[in-house]
TIMI-2910 file (N, C-alpha, C, CB; in pm, 1 decimal, decimal comma, always signed):
<rs>
+----------+----------+----------+----------+----------+----------+----------+----------+----------+----------+----------+----------+------+
!      n_x !      n_y !      n_z !     ca_x !     ca_y !     ca_z !      c_x !      c_y !      c_z !     cb_x !     cb_y !     cb_z ! resn !
+----------+----------+----------+----------+----------+----------+----------+----------+----------+----------+----------+----------+------+
! +10062,5 !  +8244,9 ! +10571,0 ! +10080,6 !  +8288,1 ! +10434,3 ! +10225,6 !  +8330,2 ! +10413,4 !  +9984,1 !  +8403,3 ! +10400,0 !  Gln !
! +10284,6 !  +8280,0 ! +10307,0 ! +10424,1 !  +8311,8 ! +10278,1 ! +10433,0 !  +8451,9 ! +10219,0 ! +10486,0 !  +8207,6 ! +10181,4 !  Val !
! +10525,2 !  +8528,8 ! +10272,4 ! +10547,3 !  +8663,3 ! +10221,2 ! +10695,6 !  +8684,2 ! +10196,4 ! +10493,0 !  +8769,4 ! +10319,0 !  Gln !
! +10726,6 !  +8738,0 ! +10080,1 ! +10863,7 !  +8768,6 ! +10041,6 ! +10871,1 !  +8915,9 ! +10007,2 ! +10910,8 !  +8680,5 !  +9921,9 !  Leu !
! +10965,7 !  +8985,9 ! +10067,6 ! +10978,9 !  +9129,1 ! +10043,7 ! +11121,7 !  +9160,2 ! +10003,0 ! +10938,9 !  +9210,3 ! +10169,0 !  Val !
! +11136,1 !  +9205,0 !  +9878,6 ! +11267,8 !  +9240,2 !  +9826,6 ! +11300,3 !  +9386,1 !  +9857,2 ! +11274,6 !  +9214,7 !  +9675,2 !  Glu !
! +11429,5 !  +9414,1 !  +9867,1 ! +11477,1 !  +9550,6 !  +9884,3 ! +11618,6 !  +9560,0 !  +9830,3 ! +11471,4 !  +9593,9 ! +10033,2 !  Ser !
! +11666,2 !  +9682,6 !  +9817,0 ! +11804,1 !  +9703,5 !  +9777,0 ! +11824,9 !  +9743,7 !  +9632,7 ! +11879,5 !  +9582,5 !  +9802,5 !  Gly !
! +11718,3 !  +9744,9 !  +9554,5 ! +11731,3 !  +9788,3 !  +9416,2 ! +11754,6 !  +9938,4 !  +9406,2 ! +11607,7 !  +9749,8 !  +9337,6 !  Gly !
! +11782,1 !  +9984,3 !  +9286,1 ! +11802,7 ! +10126,4 !  +9265,8 ! +11861,6 ! +10154,9 !  +9130,2 ! +11891,5 ! +10182,4 !  +9372,9 !  Gly !
! +11897,9 ! +10280,5 !  +9110,4 ! +11961,2 ! +10325,0 !  +8985,9 ! +12108,5 ! +10347,7 !  +9010,4 ! +11894,7 ! +10453,8 !  +8931,7 !  Ser !
! +12191,5 ! +10279,9 !  +8932,9 ! +12335,9 ! +10287,6 !  +8950,1 ! +12403,7 ! +10305,6 !  +8814,9 ! +12389,2 ! +10161,7 !  +9020,9 !  Val !
! +12533,0 ! +10330,6 !  +8820,7 ! +12613,7 ! +10342,4 !  +8699,8 ! +12677,6 ! +10207,2 !  +8667,3 ! +12722,6 ! +10451,8 !  +8716,7 !  Gln !
! +12709,2 ! +10188,0 !  +8541,8 ! +12779,4 ! +10066,0 !  +8500,6 ! +12908,4 ! +10052,1 !  +8581,2 ! +12810,3 ! +10068,2 !  +8347,5 !  Ala !
! +12934,4 !  +9930,5 !  +8627,3 ! +13051,5 !  +9904,6 !  +8708,7 ! +13025,5 !  +9908,9 !  +8858,8 ! +13156,9 ! +10002,3 !  +8674,9 !  Gly !
! +12912,3 !  +9964,2 !  +8897,8 ! +12876,3 !  +9970,9 !  +9039,8 ! +12830,6 !  +9834,7 !  +9091,0 ! +12766,0 ! +10075,3 !  +9062,4 !  Asp !
! +12808,7 !  +9830,3 !  +9222,6 ! +12760,0 !  +9708,6 !  +9287,8 ! +12629,7 !  +9737,5 !  +9361,5 ! +12866,0 !  +9652,5 !  +9385,6 !  Ser !
! +12550,7 !  +9633,0 !  +9377,6 ! +12429,1 !  +9639,4 !  +9457,7 ! +12414,5 !  +9509,6 !  +9534,9 ! +12304,4 !  +9665,3 !  +9368,8 !  Leu !
! +12352,8 !  +9518,5 !  +9651,2 ! +12316,2 !  +9398,0 !  +9724,6 ! +12165,6 !  +9399,0 !  +9745,6 ! +12392,0 !  +9389,0 !  +9861,0 !  Arg !
! +12100,2 !  +9301,6 !  +9686,8 ! +11956,9 !  +9285,6 !  +9704,3 ! +11931,0 !  +9194,9 !  +9824,0 ! +11891,6 !  +9228,2 !  +9576,1 !  Leu !
! +11823,3 !  +9224,1 !  +9893,6 ! +11781,7 !  +9142,6 ! +10007,4 ! +11638,4 !  +9096,7 !  +9986,8 ! +11795,4 !  +9221,2 ! +10140,2 !  Ser !
! +11608,0 !  +8981,0 ! +10042,8 ! +11471,3 !  +8929,8 ! +10039,2 ! +11440,4 !  +8873,8 ! +10177,3 ! +11452,9 !  +8820,3 !  +9927,2 !  Cys !
! +11345,6 !  +8937,5 ! +10244,1 ! +11303,9 !  +8893,8 ! +10376,7 ! +11181,3 !  +8804,8 ! +10363,4 ! +11274,5 !  +9014,9 ! +10468,7 !  Ala !
! +11187,0 !  +8687,4 ! +10424,4 ! +11079,5 !  +8589,6 ! +10411,4 ! +11006,2 !  +8570,4 ! +10544,1 ! +11135,3 !  +8455,7 ! +10362,0 !  Ala !
! +10879,2 !  +8541,8 ! +10532,1 ! +10798,9 !  +8510,1 ! +10650,2 ! +10688,1 !  +8414,3 ! +10609,6 ! +10739,8 !  +8639,2 ! +10714,7 !  Ser !
! +10633,7 !  +8345,2 ! +10706,4 ! +10518,8 !  +8260,2 ! +10680,0 ! +10550,1 !  +8115,0 ! +10653,6 ! +10446,0 !  +8313,0 ! +10566,5 !  Gly !
! +10677,4 !  +8079,8 ! +10653,6 ! +10714,7 !  +7938,8 ! +10641,8 ! +10849,6 !  +7920,8 ! +10708,7 ! +10719,2 !  +7892,2 ! +10492,1 !  Arg !
! +10890,8 !  +7796,1 ! +10722,5 ! +11019,7 !  +7768,2 ! +10785,8 ! +11130,1 !  +7799,0 ! +10686,4 ! +11028,5 !  +7620,3 ! +10834,2 !  Thr !
! +11185,9 !  +7916,5 ! +10699,5 ! +11282,8 !  +7965,4 ! +10601,9 ! +11402,4 !  +7872,2 ! +10590,9 ! +11329,4 !  +8105,3 ! +10639,1 !  Phe !
! +11449,4 !  +7821,1 ! +10702,5 ! +11573,6 !  +7744,7 ! +10703,7 ! +11563,6 !  +7612,1 ! +10628,8 ! +11615,3 !  +7718,8 ! +10845,4 !  Ser !
! +11444,4 !  +7568,5 ! +10591,7 ! +11428,7 !  +7444,1 ! +10517,7 ! +11402,1 !  +7466,4 ! +10368,9 ! +11316,8 !  +7363,5 ! +10577,5 !  Ser !
! +11396,6 !  +7589,7 ! +10326,6 ! +11350,8 !  +7622,3 ! +10191,6 ! +11462,7 !  +7664,8 ! +10097,1 ! +11248,8 !  +7731,1 ! +10198,6 !  Ala !
! +11450,6 !  +7622,0 !  +9973,1 ! +11535,7 !  +7677,4 !  +9868,3 ! +11486,8 !  +7819,1 !  +9836,6 ! +11534,2 !  +7586,8 !  +9739,8 !  Ala !
! +11579,9 !  +7906,6 !  +9802,1 ! +11545,8 !  +8044,5 !  +9768,6 ! +11610,7 !  +8079,7 !  +9636,0 ! +11590,9 !  +8142,9 !  +9880,4 !  Met !
! +11535,8 !  +8149,8 !  +9553,0 ! +11587,5 !  +8183,9 !  +9422,0 ! +11569,6 !  +8331,3 !  +9389,1 ! +11520,6 !  +8099,9 !  +9317,3 !  Gly !
! +11652,2 !  +8378,0 !  +9298,0 ! +11638,6 !  +8510,9 !  +9239,2 ! +11618,9 !  +8494,3 !  +9088,4 ! +11764,0 !  +8600,6 !  +9270,8 !  Trp !
! +11522,4 !  +8566,2 !  +9038,4 ! +11495,1 !  +8571,2 !  +8894,6 ! +11482,3 !  +8718,1 !  +8856,6 ! +11364,5 !  +8489,9 !  +8856,4 !  Phe !
! +11491,2 !  +8746,1 !  +8728,0 ! +11475,1 !  +8884,8 !  +8685,0 ! +11397,0 !  +8889,2 !  +8554,4 ! +11612,7 !  +8953,9 !  +8668,5 !  Arg !
! +11335,5 !  +9003,3 !  +8531,5 ! +11260,9 !  +9022,9 !  +8407,6 ! +11281,7 !  +9164,3 !  +8358,6 ! +11110,9 !  +8993,9 !  +8427,6 !  Gln !
! +11337,0 !  +9173,4 !  +8238,4 ! +11357,3 !  +9302,1 !  +8172,9 ! +11235,6 !  +9332,4 !  +8085,7 ! +11488,4 !  +9302,1 !  +8088,1 !  Ala !
! +11211,8 !  +9459,8 !  +8055,7 ! +11096,0 !  +9495,5 !  +7972,3 ! +11098,0 !  +9422,0 !  +7838,7 ! +11092,6 !  +9646,7 !  +7948,0 !  Pro !
! +10986,6 !  +9359,2 !  +7805,6 ! +10974,9 !  +9290,7 !  +7677,9 ! +11043,2 !  +9155,8 !  +7671,6 ! +11029,2 !  +9375,9 !  +7572,2 !  Gly !
! +11096,9 !  +9110,0 !  +7784,4 ! +11167,1 !  +8981,4 !  +7785,7 ! +11102,0 !  +8886,1 !  +7884,9 ! +11315,8 !  +9000,9 !  +7820,6 !  Lys !
! +11133,5 !  +8758,0 !  +7869,4 ! +11082,0 !  +8657,3 !  +7960,8 ! +11158,9 !  +8661,2 !  +8092,7 ! +11090,5 !  +8517,4 !  +7897,4 !  Glu !
! +11095,1 !  +8605,1 !  +8196,3 ! +11162,7 !  +8596,1 !  +8325,4 ! +11285,0 !  +8506,1 !  +8311,5 ! +11066,6 !  +8542,1 !  +8435,2 !  Arg !
! +11395,0 !  +8548,7 !  +8370,2 ! +11523,5 !  +8481,6 !  +8354,7 ! +11577,6 !  +8436,4 !  +8489,9 ! +11624,3 !  +8574,1 !  +8285,5 !  Glu !
! +11630,6 !  +8317,1 !  +8493,1 ! +11692,4 !  +8265,2 !  +8613,6 ! +11821,4 !  +8341,5 !  +8643,8 ! +11720,4 !  +8114,5 !  +8599,3 !  Phe !
! +11839,6 !  +8381,0 !  +8769,7 ! +11960,9 !  +8451,5 !  +8811,6 ! +12045,5 !  +8363,1 !  +8903,0 ! +11924,9 !  +8583,4 !  +8883,2 !  Val !
! +11988,2 !  +8320,1 !  +9014,7 ! +12064,4 !  +8240,5 !  +9111,6 ! +11968,0 !  +8169,3 !  +9205,2 ! +12163,0 !  +8329,7 !  +9192,3 !  Ala !
! +12015,1 !  +8059,7 !  +9263,2 ! +11934,7 !  +7985,3 !  +9359,9 ! +12028,6 !  +7926,0 !  +9463,5 ! +11849,8 !  +7873,7 !  +9290,3 !  Val !
! +11975,3 !  +7909,1 !  +9583,4 ! +12054,3 !  +7854,4 !  +9693,0 ! +11969,5 !  +7752,3 !  +9767,0 ! +12103,5 !  +7966,7 !  +9789,1 !  Ile !
! +12030,0 !  +7642,7 !  +9805,6 ! +11950,5 !  +7541,5 !  +9875,1 ! +11935,5 !  +7577,4 ! +10022,6 ! +12015,0 !  +7402,2 !  +9860,2 !  Asn !
! +11864,5 !  +7494,2 ! +10095,8 ! +11827,0 !  +7527,2 ! +10233,0 ! +11947,6 !  +7548,0 ! +10324,0 ! +11739,6 !  +7418,4 ! +10289,6 !  Trp !
! +12055,1 !  +7473,1 ! +10298,9 ! +12171,8 !  +7482,9 ! +10386,6 ! +12268,2 !  +7592,8 ! +10343,7 ! +12244,6 !  +7350,5 ! +10390,4 !  Ser !
! +12253,3 !  +7638,7 ! +10222,1 ! +12347,2 !  +7737,9 ! +10170,3 ! +12468,1 !  +7676,3 ! +10101,7 ! +12393,4 !  +7826,4 ! +10281,6 !  Gly !
! +12478,5 !  +7542,9 ! +10104,2 ! +12598,5 !  +7477,6 ! +10048,8 ! +12590,3 !  +7458,2 !  +9897,8 ! +12620,0 !  +7342,7 ! +10115,7 !  Arg !
! +12469,9 !  +7460,0 !  +9842,2 ! +12452,5 !  +7438,5 !  +9698,6 ! +12397,5 !  +7566,4 !  +9637,0 ! +12357,7 !  +7317,4 !  +9670,1 !  Ile !
! +12467,3 !  +7618,5 !  +9539,0 ! +12421,4 !  +7737,7 !  +9466,8 ! +12438,0 !  +7715,6 !  +9316,7 ! +12499,8 !  +7864,5 !  +9512,7 !  Thr !
! +12348,1 !  +7772,9 !  +9241,5 ! +12356,3 !  +7772,2 !  +9096,1 ! +12335,1 !  +7914,8 !  +9046,1 ! +12251,6 !  +7674,4 !  +9033,8 !  Tyr !
! +12398,0 !  +7944,5 !  +8932,2 ! +12386,7 !  +8078,0 !  +8875,8 ! +12352,6 !  +8070,0 !  +8727,6 ! +12516,6 !  +8156,7 !  +8896,9 !  Tyr !
! +12277,7 !  +8170,2 !  +8683,1 ! +12252,4 !  +8181,8 !  +8541,2 ! +12379,4 !  +8223,8 !  +8468,7 ! +12139,6 !  +8281,5 !  +8514,6 !  Gly !
! +12390,7 !  +8186,6 !  +8343,3 ! +12511,2 !  +8216,4 !  +8265,8 ! +12537,3 !  +8366,7 !  +8258,8 ! +12498,8 !  +8158,9 !  +8124,7 !  Asp !
! +12431,9 !  +8445,7 !  +8258,0 ! +12448,9 !  +8590,4 !  +8241,6 ! +12505,1 !  +8658,7 !  +8365,1 ! +12317,6 !  +8653,3 !  +8206,1 !  Ser !
! +12501,0 !  +8593,0 !  +8480,3 ! +12550,9 !  +8655,8 !  +8603,2 ! +12664,6 !  +8577,1 !  +8666,8 ! +12438,1 !  +8671,2 !  +8703,1 !  Val !
! +12700,0 !  +8463,8 !  +8609,0 ! +12803,7 !  +8379,3 !  +8668,2 ! +12934,0 !  +8456,2 !  +8677,9 ! +12823,4 !  +8250,6 !  +8586,0 !  Lys !
! +12994,7 !  +8454,3 !  +8794,6 ! +13118,6 !  +8525,1 !  +8816,0 ! +13101,4 !  +8670,4 !  +8856,2 ! +13199,9 !  +8518,0 !  +8694,3 !  Gly !
! +12979,9 !  +8718,3 !  +8845,3 ! +12950,4 !  +8858,9 !  +8873,9 ! +12864,9 !  +8872,9 !  +8999,5 ! +12879,1 !  +8923,9 !  +8754,5 !  Gln !
! +12791,5 !  +8767,2 !  +9033,0 ! +12695,1 !  +8775,4 !  +9142,4 ! +12716,8 !  +8661,7 !  +9240,6 ! +12551,5 !  +8772,4 !  +9088,6 !  Ser !
! +12674,9 !  +8685,4 !  +9365,3 ! +12684,5 !  +8584,6 !  +9470,1 ! +12555,2 !  +8581,9 !  +9549,2 ! +12804,8 !  +8612,1 !  +9562,9 !  Thr !
! +12497,1 !  +8463,3 !  +9558,9 ! +12377,6 !  +8446,5 !  +9641,4 ! +12419,4 !  +8388,8 !  +9776,0 ! +12272,6 !  +8354,4 !  +9571,2 !  Ile !
! +12356,5 !  +8435,1 !  +9881,3 ! +12385,3 !  +8385,5 ! +10015,7 ! +12258,4 !  +8396,3 ! +10098,4 ! +12502,6 !  +8464,6 ! +10082,1 !  Ser !
! +12262,9 !  +8335,1 ! +10216,3 ! +12145,4 !  +8339,7 ! +10302,5 ! +12186,8 !  +8349,1 ! +10447,6 ! +12057,1 !  +8217,2 ! +10280,6 !  Arg !
! +12100,1 !  +8411,6 ! +10525,9 ! +12118,2 !  +8419,6 ! +10670,3 ! +11991,8 !  +8362,2 ! +10732,4 ! +12145,6 !  +8568,2 ! +10718,9 !  Ala !
! +11996,3 !  +8236,1 ! +10766,6 ! +11875,5 !  +8170,2 ! +10816,5 ! +11825,2 !  +8230,4 ! +10947,5 ! +11902,0 !  +8022,5 ! +10835,7 !  Asn !
! +11917,2 !  +8280,9 ! +11027,8 ! +11875,1 !  +8342,0 ! +11153,4 ! +11794,7 !  +8469,5 ! +11130,4 ! +11996,1 !  +8372,2 ! +11239,8 !  Ala !
! +11813,1 !  +8529,5 ! +11012,4 ! +11742,6 !  +8653,4 ! +10979,4 ! +11631,4 !  +8630,4 ! +10877,4 ! +11840,6 !  +8756,8 ! +10926,0 !  Lys !
! +11610,2 !  +8503,6 ! +10837,5 ! +11509,7 !  +8473,0 ! +10734,6 ! +11529,2 !  +8557,9 ! +10609,2 ! +11368,9 !  +8494,9 ! +10790,2 !  Asn !
! +11653,1 !  +8572,8 ! +10569,3 ! +11685,7 !  +8662,7 ! +10458,7 ! +11782,6 !  +8596,9 ! +10361,2 ! +11745,2 !  +8793,3 ! +10511,9 !  Thr !
! +11757,3 !  +8619,2 ! +10233,4 ! +11848,3 !  +8576,8 ! +10128,4 ! +11899,1 !  +8702,2 ! +10056,8 ! +11778,2 !  +8478,0 ! +10028,5 !  Val !
! +12023,8 !  +8697,3 ! +10013,4 ! +12088,6 !  +8813,4 !  +9952,6 ! +12135,8 !  +8779,0 !  +9811,4 ! +12207,6 !  +8861,3 ! +10039,2 !  Tyr !
! +12148,0 !  +8882,5 !  +9731,2 ! +12210,9 !  +8870,8 !  +9600,8 ! +12307,3 !  +8987,8 !  +9585,8 ! +12104,7 !  +8868,7 !  +9485,4 !  Leu !
! +12435,2 !  +8957,4 !  +9594,7 ! +12539,2 !  +9058,8 !  +9574,9 ! +12573,0 !  +9063,2 !  +9426,7 ! +12666,9 !  +9028,1 !  +9660,9 !  Gln !
! +12557,5 !  +9179,0 !  +9366,1 ! +12585,0 !  +9194,2 !  +9223,5 ! +12696,1 !  +9296,6 !  +9205,0 ! +12457,0 !  +9236,9 !  +9145,9 !  Met !
! +12801,2 !  +9257,1 !  +9137,2 ! +12915,6 !  +9343,1 !  +9112,7 ! +12930,6 !  +9370,3 !  +8963,9 ! +13043,2 !  +9280,1 !  +9168,5 !  Asn !
! +13007,7 !  +9473,7 !  +8934,1 ! +13037,8 !  +9508,4 !  +8794,2 ! +12910,9 !  +9509,5 !  +8708,9 ! +13140,0 !  +9409,1 !  +8735,0 !  Ser !
! +12812,5 !  +9581,7 !  +8756,4 ! +12683,1 !  +9583,2 !  +8688,4 ! +12694,0 !  +9644,8 !  +8549,7 ! +12580,6 !  +9659,7 !  +8771,2 !  Leu !
! +12613,1 !  +9590,6 !  +8459,6 ! +12610,2 !  +9635,4 !  +8319,9 ! +12469,0 !  +9681,8 !  +8286,0 ! +12656,0 !  +9521,4 !  +8222,9 !  Lys !
! +12454,1 !  +9764,0 !  +8185,0 ! +12318,2 !  +9807,4 !  +8146,6 ! +12223,9 !  +9689,9 !  +8119,3 ! +12325,2 !  +9896,0 !  +8022,6 !  Pro !
! +12278,1 !  +9579,7 !  +8069,2 ! +12191,9 !  +9463,8 !  +8041,4 ! +12144,2 !  +9393,2 !  +8167,1 ! +12265,1 !  +9365,2 !  +7954,4 !  Glu !
! +12193,6 !  +9435,1 !  +8283,9 ! +12141,9 !  +9382,2 !  +8410,7 ! +12015,2 !  +9455,3 !  +8454,9 ! +12248,6 !  +9392,8 !  +8519,9 !  Asp !
! +11977,4 !  +9557,4 !  +8382,2 ! +11856,2 !  +9631,9 !  +8414,8 ! +11733,9 !  +9541,7 !  +8404,3 ! +11840,9 !  +9753,5 !  +8322,2 !  Thr !
! +11659,2 !  +9533,7 !  +8514,6 ! +11541,8 !  +9445,5 !  +8519,7 ! +11474,1 !  +9462,0 !  +8654,9 ! +11581,7 !  +9296,1 !  +8495,6 !  Ala !
! +11357,6 !  +9402,9 !  +8666,3 ! +11295,9 !  +9384,8 !  +8797,2 ! +11343,8 !  +9251,0 !  +8851,1 ! +11138,6 !  +9391,1 !  +8789,2 !  Val !
! +11395,7 !  +9251,3 !  +8971,4 ! +11450,5 !  +9130,9 !  +9033,0 ! +11349,9 !  +9077,0 !  +9134,9 ! +11588,1 !  +9160,3 !  +9100,5 !  Tyr !
! +11320,5 !  +8948,8 !  +9119,8 ! +11222,0 !  +8882,9 !  +9205,2 ! +11287,6 !  +8774,6 !  +9290,6 ! +11109,4 !  +8822,4 !  +9120,1 !  Tyr !
! +11242,1 !  +8767,1 !  +9412,3 ! +11279,9 !  +8660,3 !  +9504,0 ! +11169,3 !  +8554,5 !  +9500,0 ! +11302,1 !  +8715,0 !  +9650,4 !  Cys !
! +11206,8 !  +8428,4 !  +9513,0 ! +11107,4 !  +8321,8 !  +9507,4 ! +11146,5 !  +8207,3 !  +9599,3 ! +11090,5 !  +8271,2 !  +9364,1 !  Ala !
! +11044,4 !  +8134,0 !  +9643,4 ! +11067,7 !  +8013,5 !  +9721,5 ! +10961,4 !  +7911,1 !  +9685,9 ! +11066,9 !  +8044,0 !  +9873,5 !  Thr !
! +10984,6 !  +7787,1 !  +9725,9 ! +10885,9 !  +7684,6 !  +9697,4 ! +10828,1 !  +7629,3 !  +9827,1 ! +10947,7 !  +7572,0 !  +9613,8 !  Asp !
! +10739,4 !  +7533,9 !  +9814,8 ! +10671,6 !  +7479,1 !  +9931,9 ! +10735,5 !  +7350,8 !  +9981,9 ! +10526,8 !  +7454,1 !  +9900,4 !  Ser !
! +10842,5 !  +7307,6 !  +9915,6 ! +10911,5 !  +7185,1 !  +9955,5 ! +11019,0 !  +7217,8 ! +10058,3 ! +10973,6 !  +7114,0 !  +9832,7 !  Lys !
! +11060,4 !  +7115,2 ! +10129,9 ! +11159,8 !  +7135,7 ! +10235,1 ! +11280,0 !  +7044,5 ! +10216,0 ! +11097,8 !  +7112,0 ! +10372,3 !  Ser !
! +11394,3 !  +7098,5 ! +10248,0 ! +11520,0 !  +7022,7 ! +10251,0 ! +11553,8 !  +6957,7 ! +10116,5 ! +11512,5 !  +6915,7 ! +10358,1 !  Tyr !
! +11523,7 !  +7028,6 ! +10009,3 ! +11563,3 !  +6980,3 !  +9876,9 ! +11712,6 !  +7004,8 !  +9860,2 ! +11481,4 !  +7051,0 !  +9763,0 !  Ile !
! +11791,1 !  +6899,7 !  +9836,3 ! +11936,8 !  +6920,4 !  +9830,0 ! +11982,3 !  +6999,8 !  +9708,0 ! +12006,7 !  +6787,3 !  +9830,5 !  Pro !
! +11915,0 !  +6976,4 !  +9593,9 ! +11955,4 !  +7043,0 !  +9469,8 ! +11838,8 !  +7127,0 !  +9418,9 ! +12000,5 !  +6939,2 !  +9361,9 !  Tyr !
! +11842,9 !  +7256,6 !  +9442,1 ! +11727,1 !  +7340,7 !  +9409,3 ! +11707,9 !  +7357,6 !  +9259,2 ! +11742,1 !  +7476,9 !  +9473,9 !  Pro !
! +11585,0 !  +7381,3 !  +9221,4 ! +11553,1 !  +7397,1 !  +9080,3 ! +11594,0 !  +7535,3 !  +9029,5 ! +11403,9 !  +7374,3 !  +9057,0 !  Ser !
! +11626,3 !  +7541,9 !  +8901,0 ! +11655,2 !  +7669,7 !  +8835,5 ! +11536,6 !  +7714,9 !  +8750,1 ! +11782,1 !  +7658,1 !  +8748,5 !  Val !
! +11426,7 !  +7640,4 !  +8758,0 ! +11309,5 !  +7669,3 !  +8676,8 ! +11208,7 !  +7751,5 !  +8755,8 ! +11245,3 !  +7539,6 !  +8627,1 !  Leu !
! +11166,5 !  +7862,5 !  +8698,7 ! +11072,6 !  +7951,3 !  +8767,6 ! +10941,8 !  +7879,7 !  +8801,0 ! +11043,9 !  +8074,7 !  +8681,6 !  Ala !
! +10899,0 !  +7788,6 !  +8716,4 ! +10771,9 !  +7719,2 !  +8738,1 ! +10772,7 !  +7632,3 !  +8863,2 ! +10738,9 !  +7633,9 !  +8618,1 !  Asp !
! +10891,7 !  +7599,7 !  +8913,5 ! +10902,3 !  +7514,5 !  +9031,8 ! +10882,4 !  +7593,3 !  +9161,1 ! +11037,5 !  +7445,4 !  +9034,1 !  Glu !
! +10874,8 !  +7724,1 !  +9150,4 ! +10863,9 !  +7808,8 !  +9269,6 ! +10720,4 !  +7854,9 !  +9288,1 ! +10958,2 !  +7930,5 !  +9259,3 !  Tyr !
! +10674,4 !  +7841,6 !  +9411,9 ! +10533,6 !  +7866,1 !  +9441,6 ! +10504,5 !  +8007,4 !  +9490,0 ! +10487,0 !  +7769,0 !  +9544,1 !  Asp !
! +10603,9 !  +8071,7 !  +9548,7 ! +10581,3 !  +8201,0 !  +9611,3 ! +10681,7 !  +8302,2 !  +9558,0 ! +10591,4 !  +8190,2 !  +9764,7 !  Tyr !
! +10630,6 !  +8421,9 !  +9534,2 ! +10711,6 !  +8526,4 !  +9472,6 ! +10692,1 !  +8658,3 !  +9545,1 ! +10676,6 !  +8541,8 !  +9324,3 !  Trp !
! +10799,0 !  +8736,7 !  +9548,4 ! +10788,5 !  +8871,6 !  +9598,8 ! +10737,2 !  +8965,8 !  +9491,6 ! +10922,4 !  +8919,0 !  +9650,7 !  Gly !
! +10724,8 !  +9092,2 !  +9529,4 ! +10673,9 !  +9193,4 !  +9437,1 ! +10781,2 !  +9243,0 !  +9340,5 ! +10617,2 !  +9310,4 !  +9514,8 !  Gln !
! +10905,6 !  +9219,9 !  +9374,6 ! +11014,8 !  +9260,7 !  +9287,5 ! +11075,7 !  +9393,3 !  +9328,3 ! +10966,9 !  +9268,9 !  +9146,1 !  Gly !
! +11201,4 !  +9411,2 !  +9291,3 ! +11271,6 !  +9537,2 !  +9314,2 ! +11343,1 !  +9575,8 !  +9185,3 ! +11372,7 !  +9525,8 !  +9433,5 !  Thr !
! +11329,5 !  +9701,5 !  +9147,8 ! +11383,4 !  +9749,1 !  +9019,7 ! +11532,8 !  +9777,9 !  +9032,1 ! +11308,1 !  +9876,0 !  +8972,6 !  Gln !
! +11607,4 !  +9727,8 !  +8937,0 ! +11749,1 !  +9760,9 !  +8923,6 ! +11768,4 !  +9824,6 !  +8786,5 ! +11840,7 !  +9633,5 !  +8941,4 !  Val !
! +11822,6 !  +9945,0 !  +8785,9 ! +11847,5 ! +10016,5 !  +8661,5 ! +11994,8 ! +10053,4 !  +8656,0 ! +11757,5 ! +10143,2 !  +8649,8 !  Thr !
! +12062,3 ! +10010,5 !  +8550,0 ! +12204,5 ! +10035,6 !  +8533,4 ! +12223,2 ! +10121,1 !  +8408,8 ! +12285,2 !  +9902,1 !  +8523,3 !  Val !
! +12281,0 ! +10236,8 !  +8427,3 ! +12302,8 ! +10326,3 !  +8314,2 ! +12450,1 ! +10326,6 !  +8275,6 ! +12255,5 ! +10469,1 !  +8347,6 !  Ser !
! +12473,2 ! +10350,8 !  +8148,5 ! +12611,9 ! +10347,0 !  +8097,2 ! +12679,6 ! +10481,9 !  +8111,1 ! +12614,2 ! +10303,4 !  +7950,0 !  Ser !
+----------+----------+----------+----------+----------+----------+----------+----------+----------+----------+----------+----------+------+
</rs>
């Protein structure tokens, strides 16, 4: 059974940085695309970033482009999301996700393409 566990969220001030982590188990992590999505209260789930199995291909949502970096450590079965210069509008629950396909060169940015999700970690940014 695939399990994804996010950590690293918290309450910070505008301009601060956070690094989110997602530890995966239950599948061959090194062959899987990994994504981060977020959902703010009253809003739809939003694409944040995705990384392919090798780490060479990454995509970012327009709202975080230039502000965030996704990376992965296959030896640790962990994907990271480094977020800098946080703004109040970054406040949301951040979810890690993966799919059941392997070695996809160009990962999807669509939440519906992901089969497995973590419980989420809350990020709150105050002004």
